[in-house]
C-alpha positions in Angstrom: 12.6 -16.6 -31.5 11.4 -15.5 -28.4 12.9 -12.1 -27.3 15.2 -13.0 -24.3 14.8 -10.1 -22.4 12.8 -8.8 -19.3 13.2 -5.0 -19.0 11.0 -2.9 -21.2 13.7 -0.3 -21.1 16.2 -2.8 -22.6 14.2 -3.6 -25.4 13.7 -1.9 -28.8 10.3 -0.8 -30.1 10.1 -4.1 -32.5 11.5 -6.4 -29.4 8.6 -4.8 -27.6 6.3 -5.7 -30.0 7.0 -9.4 -30.3 7.2 -9.4 -26.5 3.4 -8.5 -26.3 2.5 -10.7 -29.2 4.2 -13.8 -27.1 1.5 -12.8 -24.2 3.5 -11.5 -21.9 2.4 -9.3 -18.6 3.1 -6.3 -18.1 4.7 -5.6 -14.4 4.8 -2.2 -13.1 7.1 -2.0 -9.3 5.8 0.7 -7.3 7.0 2.8 -4.5 8.0 6.0 -3.0 11.1 8.3 -1.8 10.1 8.1 2.1 11.5 8.4 5.3 12.1 5.0 7.3 14.0 5.7 10.1 17.7 7.3 10.6 18.8 3.8 9.8 17.3 2.9 6.2 17.4 4.8 2.8 14.6 7.0 1.3 14.4 4.6 -1.4 13.4 1.4 1.2 9.9 1.0 -0.6 10.5 0.9 -4.3 14.2 -0.6 -4.2 12.6 -3.7 -2.3 9.9 -3.5 -4.6 11.7 -3.2 -7.5 14.5 -5.8 -6.5 12.1 -8.1 -5.9 9.9 -7.5 -9.1 13.3 -8.5 -11.0 14.4 -11.2 -9.3 10.7 -12.9 -9.9 10.8 -12.0 -13.5 14.4 -13.9 -14.2 12.3 -16.9 -13.0 9.2 -16.5 -15.1 11.1 -14.5 -18.0 8.9 -15.9 -20.8 5.8 -14.6 -19.5 6.5 -11.5 -18.2 8.0 -7.8 -19.1 9.1 -5.3 -16.0 8.5 -1.9 -16.2 10.2 1.0 -15.2 8.7 1.3 -11.6 6.8 4.3 -10.4 9.3 5.7 -8.2 7.3 8.5 -6.3 3.8 8.2 -4.2 1.8 9.5 -1.9 2.8 10.1 1.7 1.8 13.7 3.3 1.6 12.3 6.4 5.5 11.4 6.4 6.6 15.3 5.6 8.0 16.4 8.6 10.8 14.1 8.0 13.3 15.5 5.3 13.7 13.6 2.2 10.3 12.4 1.8 8.3 13.1 -1.8 4.5 13.0 -1.7 2.6 13.3 -4.7 -0.9 14.6 -4.4 -3.8 11.6 -5.2 -4.9 13.1 -8.3 -1.5 13.6 -9.8 -0.6 10.2 -8.9 -3.8 8.6 -10.2 -3.8 10.5 -13.6 0.2 9.9 -13.8 0.0 5.7 -13.3 -3.4 5.8 -15.8 -1.3 7.2 -18.3 1.4 4.5 -18.0 -1.0 1.4 -17.9 -2.9 3.1 -20.8 -0.1 3.4 -22.8 0.8 -0.1 -22.2 -3.0 -1.0 -23.2 -2.5 0.8 -26.2 0.5 -0.9 -27.3 -1.6 -4.5 -27.0 -0.7 -5.6 -23.7 -3.7 -7.4 -22.4 -2.6 -8.3 -18.9 -1.0 -5.4 -16.4 0.1 -5.9 -12.7 1.3 -3.3 -10.7 3.7 -4.4 -7.8 3.5 -2.2 -4.9 6.1 -1.9 -2.1 4.1 1.7 -0.2 1.0 1.4 2.1 -0.4 4.7 1.1 0.1 3.8 -2.6 -2.7 1.3 -2.6 -5.9 3.2 -2.6 -4.4 5.0 -5.5 -3.1 2.4 -7.6 -6.3 0.0 -6.9 -8.3 3.0 -8.7 -5.6 2.8 -11.5 -6.5 -1.1 -12.2 -9.8 -0.4 -11.9 -9.9 2.7 -14.5 -7.5 1.0 -16.9 -10.0 -1.9 -17.3 -12.8 0.4 -17.7 -11.1 2.6 -20.0 -9.9 0.0 -22.2 -13.1 -1.5 -22.2 -12.3 -4.7 -21.1 -9.5 -5.6 -23.6 -6.6 -5.3 -20.6 -7.2 -6.5 -17.2 -5.3 -4.6 -14.3 -4.2 -5.1 -10.6 -2.5 -4.2 -8.3 -1.2 -5.9 -4.9 2.1 -5.8 -2.5 5.1 -7.7 -3.2 4.3 -9.6 0.2 0.7 -10.7 -0.7 1.3 -14.3 -1.2 0.6 -17.2 1.5 4.7 -17.9 0.8 5.9 -14.7 2.4 3.4 -14.3 5.0 4.1 -17.7 6.4 7.7 -17.1 6.0 7.4 -13.7 8.1 5.3 -15.2 11.0 7.8 -17.9 11.0 10.8 -15.4 11.6 8.9 -12.6 13.6 6.4 -14.3 15.8 6.2 -11.4 18.0 5.1 -9.0 15.1 2.4 -10.8 13.7 -0.3 -8.6 13.1 2.1 -5.6 14.2 3.9 -5.3 11.2 5.2 -1.4 11.8 7.3 1.0 9.8 11.5 0.6 9.5 10.8 -2.3 11.8 12.5 -5.4 11.8 10.7 -6.8 8.7 11.5 -4.1 6.2 15.6 -3.4 7.9 16.1 -7.0 7.5 14.3 -7.1 4.1 16.7 -4.0 3.2 20.0 -5.9 4.7 18.9 -8.9 3.0 19.2 -6.9 -0.5 21.7 -4.1 0.0 23.3 -4.5 3.7 26.2 -1.7 3.3 23.2 0.9 2.9 21.7 -0.1 6.7 23.1 1.8 9.4 21.3 -0.5 11.8 23.6 1.3 14.9 21.2 4.5 14.6 17.9 2.6 14.9 15.9 2.3 17.8 12.9 0.6 18.9 9.5 2.3 18.9 7.3 0.0 20.1 3.4 0.0 19.1 1.0 1.4 21.2 -1.9 2.0 19.2 -2.6 -0.8 16.4 -4.8 1.7 14.8 -1.4 3.2 13.4 -0.4 0.2 11.6 -0.6 -0.6 8.0 -3.0 -3.7 8.5 -5.4 -1.8 11.2 -9.2 -2.8 11.0 -9.5 1.0 11.6 -6.5 2.6 10.0 -6.0 6.1 11.4 -3.2 7.8 9.5 -2.0 10.8 12.0 1.0 12.7 11.4 4.2 10.2 11.4 5.6 12.6 13.7 3.0 12.8 16.2 4.0 9.6 17.3 7.1 8.3 15.7 10.3 10.7 16.7 12.5 9.4 14.5 10.0 7.6 11.6 10.3 4.3 13.0 6.9 2.5 14.5 7.8 -1.2 15.7 10.7 -3.4 17.0 13.9 -3.2 14.8 15.4 -5.6 17.0 15.9 -9.1 15.6 16.7 -7.8 12.3 19.2 -9.6 10.4 20.9 -10.1 6.9 19.9 -14.1 6.7 16.4 -13.2 7.8 16.2 -10.9 5.2 17.7 -13.3 2.6 14.9 -15.7 3.8 12.0 -13.2 3.4 13.1 -12.0 -0.1 13.3 -15.6 -1.2 9.7 -16.3 -0.2 8.0 -12.7 -1.8 10.0 -14.2 -5.1 8.5 -17.5 -4.7 4.9 -16.3 -3.8 5.2 -13.5 -6.7 6.4 -15.9 -9.3 3.2 -18.1 -8.8 0.8 -15.1 -9.0 2.8 -14.0 -11.9 2.1 -18.1 -13.5 -1.6 -17.7 -12.4 -2.3 -14.2 -14.0 -0.1 -15.4 -17.1 -2.3 -18.7 -17.6 -5.9 -16.8 -16.6 -8.4 -16.2 -19.3 -10.5 -12.9 -19.3 -13.9 -13.0 -20.1 -14.6 -10.7 -22.5 -17.4 -8.0 -21.7 -21.1 -8.2 -22.4 -22.9 -5.1 -22.5 -26.5 -5.6 -22.0 -28.6 -2.7 -23.5 
């Protein structure tokens, strides 16, 4: 009988073994405790990523196992704002790789890290690559942002056309997402717009420049907060879940070709 659980932590070791035998993907939410202005909680990145992963997993519960989240990440440039916790790249790489290789050792053939924090990306990409190499190709591993889907991108552009290609930090996008999930913790009255004046500071910049955040953002926000709403957040969450569910299905169905050593 299939295991009717999606959270790894809720399973016994016997149930975990059975879930692995079912061919499920191991999904790991990742984020950070980091400042997001005076109006959003420090857990913004990891809370949103974890919640979206769990909601998505519920739609494809026979295809995934959700692993406990990677709560801490890399963000030294935000350390001028109290509450931000940062992990050195090498430490984070080793720690996350220990997690993925443990999953691979137990028999998971596919692992997906779903990230919610920009500066984690290069580290988690290396984790995914090294997982494949160190497992000798027996485990396929990838890393992506929860918003990397046509469904989410289309919805975000429709709801916030003025922010297209100017996605900031603690802005209307992130504020709406949090409002759509846990509005009681958002102190919207404390938020002030911080118009984008230099596109090199943006997460999607072609030539990114990661200066100390306090050098250009007085209160931690970068971008417009005006236009945030709970309803827009719910639409963004729904789009992210829809898009991520399609990713889960495609990755689950994908055949991983075997390694061929030509020596």
